[in-house]
Structures are given as C-alpha cells and as structure tokens.
N, C-alpha and C positions, 0 to 999 in steps of 0.2 A: 338047434342053432342057438348059441348063447348071445343074448342082446343085453346091452347095458345102457344106463342113462345117468347123467348128473342132474341133481335137483337142489332146490333151496327150500328148506322147511319153513314153518310159520315163525320160528324164532330167528330166521335169517341165517341159519347154519347150512352150508352146502354139504351134500353127501353123494354117495354113489349107490346105485341099486342095479340088480339084475332082474330082467323081466322073465318070469318063469313060464312054463307051458300053459298055465291057466290064466296068463295075463296079469298076474300080481307082481308087484315090485318087492323083491327081497333085499333087505338092507345089507350093505357091504361094509365090513370093517377093514380099515387099512387104506393103503394108497393103491388105486387101480393101476397106476403106472408101474408099481414095483410089487410089493407083497400085499395080498388082500385075502379076505375070507368072506364067502357068501354065507350069511346067517339064515335062520328060518324066520326072522322077524319081518313081518309084512309092513311095508310103507304104504300109507293111504295115498294113492296117486292123486286123488281129488284135493288133497290138502297141501300139495307141494307144487312148486313151479319148476317145470323142466328147464334146465339151463343148456346152453350150447355145450357140446361134448368135451371141450377143453378150453384153456385160456392161452391162445397162441401168441407168440411174439410177432408173428406175421402169417399171412395167408398167401401162399404161392400158387398162382393159377396158371393153367395151361390153356392157351387159346387155340382155336382151330384144330381140335384133336379128333374130330369126326370128319371123315372125308366129305360126306354129303352136306355137313354144315358149312365147310369151307366153300363148297360150290354154291350153297345158298347165299353166302355173303359175297360171292364173286371175287374170291381171294384164291391165290395159288396154294396148292398143297405144300406145306412147309417141309424143308429138308431136315430141320431140327425142331424140337419143341419150342413154341412161341410162348415166352413166359412174361407174366406181369404180376404185380403185387397188389393185394387188397390189404389195407391197413386194419389193425385190430378194432378200431372204432366201428367198422362195418358189421362186425359180428352181432347177430341177434338170435333169439331163441325161437323154438317151436311155439306157435300161437301168438307170438309177439307181432306188433304192427310193423310193416315196412313203410317208412315215411317217404312220400314222394315230394322231392324238393320243388319249391316254387321256381319257375323259369327254366326247368331242366328240359322241357319238351317231352319227347317220347321216352318212356322208361320201359324196359323189357324184362321179362322173366327169362331165366336160363337154368334148366334142371341139370344137375351135375352129381356125379359120385365124387366124394372127397375122402382123403386119407388122413388119419390122425397119427402123427409121429410119436413114437413111444420114447425114444432116447435121443440125446444129442448125437448127430451123425455128420460126418464130413468124409468125402472121398470114398464112399462105399461102393462095392460092386453090386450087380443085380442079385447075386446069390446071397448077399447079406441083408437085402431089403426086408424080407418077410419077418425076420426076428426083430426088426426095428419099427414095426407097425403096431400101433395099439388097436386100430380098427378102422372100419369103413362106415361112412355115414352119408346122409342126404344133404344136399347143398343147393342153394339158389343164388346164382351169380347175377344179382340184379344189376342192370346196366342202364345208364342214361345215354341212350343210343345217339341222340342228336349231338350231345356234347362229345361223345366219342369220335364222331365224324368231324366235328368242328375243330377239335384240338389236334387230331392226328396222332396223339398218344393217349393212353387210356386212364391215366391216374384220376383225373377229376370224375370221369364217367363211372368209375368203378368204386370210388372211395367215399361216397356219402354215408353218413350214419345209417345203420340198419340195412345196408345193401348186401349183407352176407348172412342170411338165415342158414342155420345148420342144426342137424339133429333129426328127430328127437332121440333116436337110439343109435348105437354103433355096435358092430360085430366084427370079429376077425374070421368068423366061420363062413367065408364067402370067397368065390373066385372073382376078383375085381374085374377081370377081363371077359366076363361072360355073365352079365347081370342085365335083366330087363329094367329099363328106366323110362318113366313117364312124367309128364307135367300135365296137371289138370288146371284149367282156369274156369272158376265157377262151375266145376263139375264136368266140364267138357275137355276131352283129351286133346292137347295141343302138340305135345311131343311124345313120341312112342318109338323107342329104339332099343338098342342093346349095346353094352360096352364092348361087345365083340367087334364093333365097328371102330374102335380106337385106331388112330394112325400110329400113335406111340403107346405101347403097353405100360401098365402101371409100374412094374418094378424097374423098367428102363427109365421112366420119368423120374422116379425118386432118386435113382443112382445119378442120373444126369444133373438134377438140381443140386445134389450133395457135392458135386464136383465144382459148382459155382459158388455156393454159399453154405454155411453151416445151418443145418436144420435143427431146431431146438425141440426139446420135449414139449409136446402139446401143439406144435405148429401144425397147420392144416395145409395140405396140398390138394387142390381141386383140379379135376381132370378134363374140363371142357364140356361143351353142351352139344347135343344132337340137333338135327334140323327141326324147324317148327317154332323158332323163337318168335315172340310177338309182344305187343304192348299191353300194359296194364293201366288201369285207371283207379281212382279212389273207390273203395268199396269192393274191389275184385278180390277173390280168394284164390291164392296160388297154392298148389299142392304138388310136391315132388314125391313120387313113389318109386322106390327101388326094391327090387326083388330080394326078399329075405332080410331087409333092413327095416323098412317101415315107411311111413308117410309123414312128410314135413309140411306143416300148414301155416300160412301167413296171410294176413289181410293187408291190402294196400290202403293207406290212408294219407 
C-alpha cells in the first residue's frame, strides 16, 4: 500500500514524499496531483515538519453518518447526507497543538476518515468519483459541543483555529467503506468502529456534494464520526488511527 505525505524542510520549502516499506521517506519530484516521480533519495523525517495533506479551499463535512452515532446524539437517522463546512483556518498538522478556546465549554474529539479531492469536479456520478480522489487520510473533527448546542447551527462550534487536524499520511490503496477506525485519548481507546457502518457510502457522498457545489483540487471531504465521542482537556493526547493509513496525533492545549 503506497502512502504519501506533504512536508516542510528546514529551508521552508514544501515537498512530497512516499513512505516505503522500510518506513523511510522517498522524495517525490513533480506535482502529486498530476505528474510525479518517486526518487530513491531519502528524506530525513526527523528534519522535516509533516504538513496537512493538502491546502483546501474548504472542508466539507458529513454529520451523523454512522447510525450508532446518530443514536448516541439522540438524533433521527437522516434521509440525505447532513452537510456543514469547516473553514480552511481550522486545518492543522500531525503533532501540532489543538488550541482549546477560552469560554468554549466542552470541546470534543471526533475521529473521521477524510477524502482529498484530486481535480476540480462538479455534477459527477458515483462511477466518476474514484478517478477524482487523490487519497484517504485521518481527520479529527474537533467540536465545541456546548456552542454547537447553544447556537443550533454548527459554524462557530466547528470553525475555531486548529479544529481540523489531518494527516499525517494519505493513500488511495484502500476501500474507504471498509476500514477500521479508532480514537485514542491518552492511550485509551474511546472510539472503535469501522467505516462499513456508514449510512451514506463514500462515492455517493462525493457525488452528492458535487451536485451542490464545485469541489476544488485539494478540498477535503470528511465522512462523519462513529460513537464514543467525548471531551478533551488541556494536556490530552488525541490519536486517530485508521487501518492502512496511519495514526494522526495532536495534543490539546
């Protein structure tokens, strides 16, 4: 399974790498979205900062996409995907801090599988989705739960700076509708499920969104969280682990 990462070197220059079977980063020449070549040059992973896997114009999120999570939240099973937007300022990297805002009250973790869009797409069918996906990655839809309930709509609760950790790796060599997904809080499993429990499957979701809005190259679509959501406090370590993709780690501060 080929896994990839974006990074920033000591000179402040971004790059792409492929993670080989030995756990080494191999430098990539070219544009990972279009033409690229994997070289045999090893990138010292200890000398670079892992970046989020893309630079989206928007993050489109699906709420209540696991049946048991909807039940956990005492909400009806939706007839159509429930969509909301996380703005680009929310995006943050693997190992970066998630900043808990003053006065927000309870802030929750939400482990999710996310999709990185490869091309600009509009009004595509489910059959066209696969060729327009760059890859799948780990995502944490951090949410100010008290504000979500107070406001009745989700913009403020979802859009604080650093509320969308993503990465560290992405791959296209995965079945997005059949992956084990876990959330660890300080090493303890809090969410443990599989994307086989999606209400709305991945290709349907992408096609559905594309009929509402144009998805741009690098945009991220995140697919909802399984049951087991819960609060975090300063000093807590959140880790999203998805089968075949990797583990996304972020400390709350």
